[in-house]
N, C-alpha and C positions, 0 to 999 in steps of 0.2 A: 504494500500500500504506500503510495507516495506520501511525503511529509504532509501532515494535516495542519493547515493554518485556519483557525476558525474565521468564518465570514465576519466582516466588520460589525462592531457593536452597534446597536440601534442608537440613533441620536435623539436628543430631546427637542421638544417644540417650544411651547409657551406655557408658563405657569398659570393656568387658569382652570376653571371648572370646579369639580367637587374636591373635598380634602384628599380623597384617594388619588384622583388625577394629579393633584399638585404634588403629592408624595411621590408618585411615579416619575413625574418630570424632574423632581429634585434628585431622585436616585439616578436617573439617566444622566443628568448634568454632572453631579458630583462624582459618579463612578467612572466617567469617561477618562479623566486624566490619569488616575492610578492604573487603569487598565492599559492605556496606551504606553505608560511608563513601565509596563510589565510588573507592576505591584498588584498581582492578581488576588492575593489574600485580602488586601485593603479594598480592592474593587468588589470582591464577593461579599464583604461585610456590608458595604453600602447597598448593593443590589438586593441583598437578602431582606432589607427593610421594606421593600415594596414589590416582592416577587409575585404578588397577586396580579400584577400587570403583565401581560404576555411578552411585551417588549423587554421589560426588566428581567423577567424570568429567562428569556433568551440570553441576555447579557450575563446573567448569573451563571447559566450553563456554560458559556464560553470561559468565564473566569475560573470556574471549577475544573473544566476540562484542561485548562492550561496548568493546573496544579496536579493533574493526573488523578483527580477525584471523580472517576468515571461514573460510579453509581449515583452520586448526588447530581452530577451534571446531567445524566439521563433523566432523572426526575424533573429537573428544571426544564429541559427540552419538552418533556411530555406535558408539562403545565402550559408551555407556550402553544403547543399543538392543540391542546384541548380548549384553550380560551381565546385564540386568535382567529379572526375572520379574514385577515389580510393574507393574500396568496403568497407574496414574497416572504413574509415572516414565517409562514408555515413551511414553505419549501426549504428555507434555510435551517429551520429547526429539525425537519426530517433529515436533511443532509447531515447535519452535525450529529444527530442522534444515531443515524446509521453508521457513521464513522466511529462513534463512541462504542457502539455495540461490537463493531468489528475489532476494535482494539481490545475490548474486554475479552472477546473470544480468543485472540492471539495470546494475551497474557495468561488466561486460564489454561490454554493448551500447554504453555510452558510449565505451569504448575503441575499439570497432569503428567507430563514427561518426567518431572522430578519425582513425583509420587510413585510412578511406575518403577523408576530406578531404586527407590527405597524398598518397594515391595519385592523386587528381585533379590535384594540383599538379605531378606528375612529367611532364616533357616530354623526348622524345628529340630533341634539337636540336643544331645546331652542326656543325662540321667536325672537331673534335678527337676522334680515335678513342678515346683513353683516357677522355675525358669521357663519350662515348657508352656505352662499356662499363660505366662506373660507373652511368650512368642506367638501363641495362637491369637491372643487378644490384639497384639500389634498388627499381625498379618490381616486379621479380619477387619480391623479399623481402616487399614490402608486400602484394602479391597473395596470397602464401602465408599471411602473418599475418592478412589479412582473412578468408580461408577458415577458419583455425584459430579465430579469435575468434567467427565466426558459428556454427561447430559447438559451441563451448563455451557460447554463449548458449542454443542449443536444448537441449543436454544438461542444463544447469543448470535450465532451466524444467521439463523433464520430471522431474528429480529432485525439484524443489520440489513439483510437483503430486502426485507419488507419496507423498512424506513427509506432506504435509498431509492427503491422503486416509487414510493409515494412522492419523494422529492422530484423525481423525473416526470411523474404524471403532471405535476404542477408546472414545472419548468423543464421541458424536454431538452433545452440547450445547455443544461448544467453538466459540462464535460467532466468536472471533478467528481461529481456524484456518479456519472456513468463509469468512470475509471475505477472508482472504489467498488462499485457494484460488480464489475467484471472480476476484480481481485477476490471479493467475497465468494462469488459463484465458483471460482476455481478452487478455493479452499473447501467449499462444500462438496464439490465433485471429488476432490482428493480424499476427503474423509469417507465418502460413500464407497469409493473404490477400495480403500484400506479395509473398511468393514466387510466388504464382499470377499476380499482376499483372506481375511481372518476366518470368516465363516467357512470358506472352502477348506482351509487348512484344518479347522476343527472337525469338519465333516470327514475329511480323509483320515484324520487321526483316530476317529471313533467309529468309522464305518463298520467295523467288525466287533464292536464292543457294546452293542445295544443291550440294555437291561431286559431280562425276561420279565414276564408279567408277575411271576412268583417273586422275583427279586424286588420289583416295584412295591408289591404288597408288604414285603418284609421291611422295606425302608419306611413305608407309611406307618407300619406298626411301631418301628423304632422311634420315628418322629413323634408319634402320639405319646410314647413313654417319656421322651425327653421333655415334652410340654408339661408332664407331671413331675419333672425333676427325678425320674427314675432312670438315672444314667446307667447303672449297673445292668438293669434289666434290658435296656435298649441295646447295650453292647453285646449282651448274651444272645439276643435275637439275631443280630447281624453275624456274630461269630458262628453260631450254630447253623445259620442259613448258608454260610459260605461253603459248608461241606457239600451241599447239594446244588448250590447256585453259584457257579464260578463267576458269573458276571458281576457278582457283588464285590469282586476285587476292585472295581472302580470306586468303591466307597471306602477304600483303605484309609484315606485321609480322615474321613468322618469317624471311622472306628478308632483311629489313633487319637483323635481329639476326645472321644468318649472315654477312652482308656486313661488319658491324662486327667480328665475331669474326675473320673471315678477314684483314681489314686489320690488326687488332691483332696477329695472329700473324705477319704479314709485316713489321710495323714494326721498324725497327732503332733 
């Protein structure tokens, strides 16, 4: 994505009308200088006082964006979009919102990569039961976080594409929005391809390892016992079933975890 420079802040007009209108004009006037001097924290402090006005909310979004405060910037742009009837203002807010969502997706993708590296480093080893329990907890937490981050990336990319398309619907000649949309669409296409390749690898890896119906029943029985905190009984169901249902070997990790939990519960 090319370097993003927020579209120029909205200018003020005349200080007239209702108290709210005068407050908005004052915020636009007083916030312009610190914003143009790159004192973005000072600018957002001023704009925050009248963010009920869509023009001020837009400027607030830009000041927050420049501080890399993407979540709050996106909220400010959303307020502009919801409250403005002016086409140019809405288009600019959609444009900046779309770019903000794209940057959020890219940042989150980097977090997901680091989380995956941490997950790969986790090993369930040793004889110490307490240590094994901690290892299982860490691994499960990282797996859940990995799933959450991946979903956030996909959601942010979809939000980005939608917002940039909305900007182009209003102003079809916005070439920066068109460029950013093309970049986001390529990122989406790449993720779709990667997901398809992973699914194919998983399918090839497990094509001869399908669970039998009996094995599925045993797993369901074990799960029901786990929900009742009967870990020893659950483990016995799977271990006994393994003698007649070889496909249960796929659940060795599950049985290992149950074994660790059972020994931990029995430890004095």
